[in-house]
Each structure stands twice: as C-alpha cells, then as structure tokens.
C-alpha positions as CSV (number, residue, x, y, z in Angstrom):
1,L,-78.1,51.1,-131.6
2,S,-78.0,54.5,-133.3
3,T,-80.3,57.2,-132.4
4,A,-82.3,56.7,-135.9
5,E,-82.6,52.9,-135.0
6,H,-83.7,53.7,-131.5
7,T,-86.4,55.9,-133.0
8,I,-87.9,53.8,-135.5
9,A,-87.8,50.7,-133.1
10,L,-89.7,53.1,-130.6
11,L,-92.2,54.2,-133.5
12,L,-93.2,50.3,-134.2
13,A,-93.4,49.4,-130.5
14,L,-95.7,52.3,-130.0
15,S,-97.8,51.5,-133.0
16,R,-98.1,47.9,-131.9
17,N,-98.8,48.4,-128.6
18,V,-95.6,46.3,-127.5
19,A,-95.3,47.6,-123.8
20,P,-99.2,47.2,-122.7
21,A,-99.0,43.6,-124.7
22,Y,-96.1,42.5,-122.8
23,Q,-97.2,43.7,-119.4
24,S,-100.7,41.7,-119.9
25,L,-98.8,38.6,-120.8
26,L,-96.8,38.9,-117.5
27,E,-99.9,39.4,-115.7
28,G,-101.0,36.1,-117.3
29,K,-103.7,37.3,-119.6
30,W,-103.7,37.7,-123.1
31,D,-106.2,39.4,-125.5
32,R,-104.9,39.7,-129.0
33,N,-107.9,41.6,-130.2
34,K,-106.7,44.4,-127.6
35,Y,-103.3,44.8,-128.8
36,M,-103.7,44.5,-132.2
37,G,-102.0,48.0,-133.0
38,T,-102.2,50.1,-135.9
39,Q,-100.2,49.3,-139.6
40,V,-97.4,52.0,-140.0
41,A,-97.4,51.6,-143.8
42,G,-98.1,54.5,-145.8
43,K,-98.6,56.8,-142.7
44,T,-96.1,60.1,-142.4
45,L,-95.0,62.0,-139.1
46,F,-97.0,64.6,-138.0
47,Q,-95.2,68.2,-138.8
48,Q,-92.5,66.5,-140.9
49,P,-92.2,67.5,-144.6
50,P,-92.1,64.8,-147.5
51,L,-88.6,65.7,-148.7
52,T,-85.6,67.5,-147.1
53,A,-82.1,67.8,-148.5
54,S,-79.0,69.2,-147.2
55,L,-75.4,69.9,-149.0
56,L,-72.2,71.1,-147.5
57,V,-69.4,71.9,-149.6
58,A,-66.1,73.0,-147.9
59,Y,-62.6,74.0,-149.2
60,E,-59.5,75.0,-147.2
61,R,-55.8,75.7,-148.5
62,P,-52.6,76.9,-147.0
63,L,-51.5,80.7,-148.2
64,N,-48.5,80.5,-146.9
65,E,-46.3,78.8,-143.8
66,R,-48.4,80.5,-141.3
67,W,-51.8,81.1,-142.6
68,K,-54.6,78.7,-144.2
69,G,-57.7,80.4,-146.3
70,F,-60.9,78.6,-146.0
71,I,-64.4,78.7,-147.8
72,S,-67.7,76.8,-146.9
73,S,-71.3,76.7,-147.9
74,D,-74.2,75.0,-146.8
75,W,-77.6,74.7,-148.4
76,S,-80.8,73.1,-147.2
77,Y,-84.5,72.4,-148.9
78,M,-87.4,71.5,-146.7
79,D,-90.5,71.0,-148.4
80,R,-93.8,72.0,-147.4
81,K,-95.1,71.0,-144.3
82,Y,-98.4,70.7,-142.6
83,G,-98.7,72.4,-139.0
84,S,-101.8,70.4,-137.4
85,E,-103.2,67.2,-137.8
86,V,-106.0,68.0,-139.7
87,N,-104.0,69.6,-142.4
88,V,-105.5,73.2,-142.3
89,N,-102.6,75.1,-142.2
90,W,-99.0,74.5,-143.7
91,T,-95.5,76.1,-143.9
92,P,-94.4,76.5,-147.9
93,A,-91.3,74.9,-149.0
94,A,-88.2,76.9,-148.5
95,V,-84.3,76.9,-149.6
96,T,-81.8,78.3,-147.6
97,G,-77.8,79.0,-147.9
98,N,-75.0,80.2,-145.9
99,L,-71.5,81.1,-146.9
100,H,-68.4,81.4,-144.9
101,I,-65.1,82.5,-145.9
102,G,-62.0,83.7,-144.1
103,V,-58.6,83.0,-143.0
104,E,-56.8,81.2,-139.6
105,R,-53.6,80.4,-138.2
106,E,-52.5,78.8,-134.8
107,H,-54.7,80.8,-132.4
108,F,-56.5,83.8,-134.7
109,R,-59.3,83.3,-137.0
110,V,-61.0,85.9,-139.4
111,E,-64.3,84.9,-140.8
112,A,-66.9,86.7,-143.2
113,F,-70.1,85.3,-143.2
114,V,-73.6,85.5,-144.8
115,M,-76.6,83.7,-143.3
116,N,-79.8,82.9,-145.2
117,L,-78.2,83.8,-148.9
118,T,-81.4,83.7,-150.6
119,N,-83.0,86.1,-148.2
120,E,-85.9,83.3,-147.7
121,D,-88.8,84.9,-145.9
122,A,-91.1,81.6,-145.6
123,P,-91.4,81.0,-141.7
124,V,-89.6,78.1,-139.8
125,R,-93.0,76.8,-138.8
126,T,-96.9,77.6,-138.6
127,R,-99.2,76.3,-137.0
128,L,-103.2,76.6,-135.4
129,V,-103.7,76.1,-131.5
130,T,-107.0,75.3,-130.3
131,G,-108.6,75.1,-126.9
132,P,-111.0,76.3,-124.4
133,S,-111.1,79.9,-123.6
134,A,-110.9,80.9,-119.7
135,I,-114.4,82.2,-120.2
136,A,-117.2,81.0,-122.5
137,G,-117.5,83.8,-125.0
138,A,-114.2,85.5,-124.3
139,S,-113.6,88.5,-126.6
140,V,-111.4,87.4,-129.6
141,T,-108.6,89.4,-130.8
142,P,-107.3,90.2,-134.4
143,A,-104.7,87.1,-133.9
144,T,-107.4,84.6,-132.9
145,T,-110.8,83.5,-133.8
146,G,-113.2,81.2,-131.9
147,F,-116.1,78.5,-132.2
148,Y,-118.4,76.8,-129.7
149,S,-117.8,73.0,-129.4
150,N,-120.0,71.3,-126.6
151,N,-121.1,74.5,-125.3
152,V,-117.4,75.5,-124.4
153,F,-116.1,78.2,-126.4
154,Q,-112.8,77.2,-128.3
155,T,-110.1,79.6,-129.5
156,L,-108.2,79.2,-132.6
157,I,-104.6,80.9,-132.5
158,A,-102.6,81.2,-135.7
159,D,-99.0,81.0,-134.5
160,F,-95.7,81.1,-136.6
161,V,-92.0,81.2,-136.1
162,P,-90.4,83.8,-138.5
163,R,-87.2,82.9,-140.5
164,K,-84.5,85.3,-139.6
165,P,-83.5,87.9,-142.8
166,R,-80.3,87.7,-144.2
167,Q,-77.3,88.6,-142.0
168,V,-73.9,89.6,-143.1
169,G,-71.2,89.9,-140.6
170,V,-67.5,89.2,-139.7
171,T,-66.1,87.0,-136.7
172,L,-62.6,87.5,-135.0
173,T,-61.7,84.6,-132.8
174,Y,-58.5,84.2,-130.7
175,S,-58.4,80.8,-128.6
176,F,-56.0,80.8,-125.8
C-alpha cells in the first residue's frame, strides 16, 4: 500500500472502531451499538487547510561540453488553517516561492538562491495551548492569560512558529 492509502485506511478504521470491534468478536461478544463509530463524510482533519497547492518548474541546458546551467523555482500556497479544535485562532493563508540558479560540471556546482521570494511573513503555525497551572492562581505573564475551570486555574498560552524571512545566498559544492 502507498502511504496515502495506508493513512486513509487507518483513519477509517479509527472512525469505525474496527480494532475494538474485532477484539470483541474474537472474545465471542458482539454489541453492535457499542461499535457503530462515526461517519467521516463532511469532516476535516484538525489543523489542515482546506486548500494547498505546489508548483515546481525546472530547466537545465548544456552551456558547453563541460558545464551545464540550471534554473528552478518552486511555489506553494497554503490556505488559512485553524490552530485548535475549537477554531478560536488560525494561521493566515500564505504564498511562498524559492528560486535557484546556477552552473555545474562533473564534481563542481555553484548555485545562487533566494528563499521566500515574496518575503511572506505569515507564521507557519499558530495555536492556543491550555492546561492546568502548577499552582492555582499562578501569576500570568504577558504571553499568557488564564481562567478557572472546575476550581483549577487553566493557563492559556498563545504559541506561534514564525516564517523565516527572505534569504539570499550562494552555495559552492564539490563532491569527491
């Protein structure tokens, strides 16, 4: 099976309680209502955007009998995605592109690159994390806030992974 097929099979098995139902059947029990599971129609995966797209364009050409030139560019689009089950925060949509251009021959390669051509600044991921504080009524820092739930102080922490800014550089490679 391919990885994608295996993933879908596991998702369906989890949503329909296949493993516990099978174990129950092996033990000589069968309670159909206990193992009805959940329909997957209309559901979306947690923290997955509704639309993603990628494009890669590459071209290479001999420059002479020893050297060849190359250029490639890859682009990706990721739609807005939510950072928690309750959809209270989200990461905005982002378009990013990279460019590579250079020359190479037998053991030698020179490449100029630009990463994040659009200088996209939308974070890679955002999320809100909640959990009980070590001490009820613990002090709250500017990056956190809190609330009481069942007489336990819950800390709410905003977390995000920033996107790297535009990077420009040159790499020289020699392979032995």
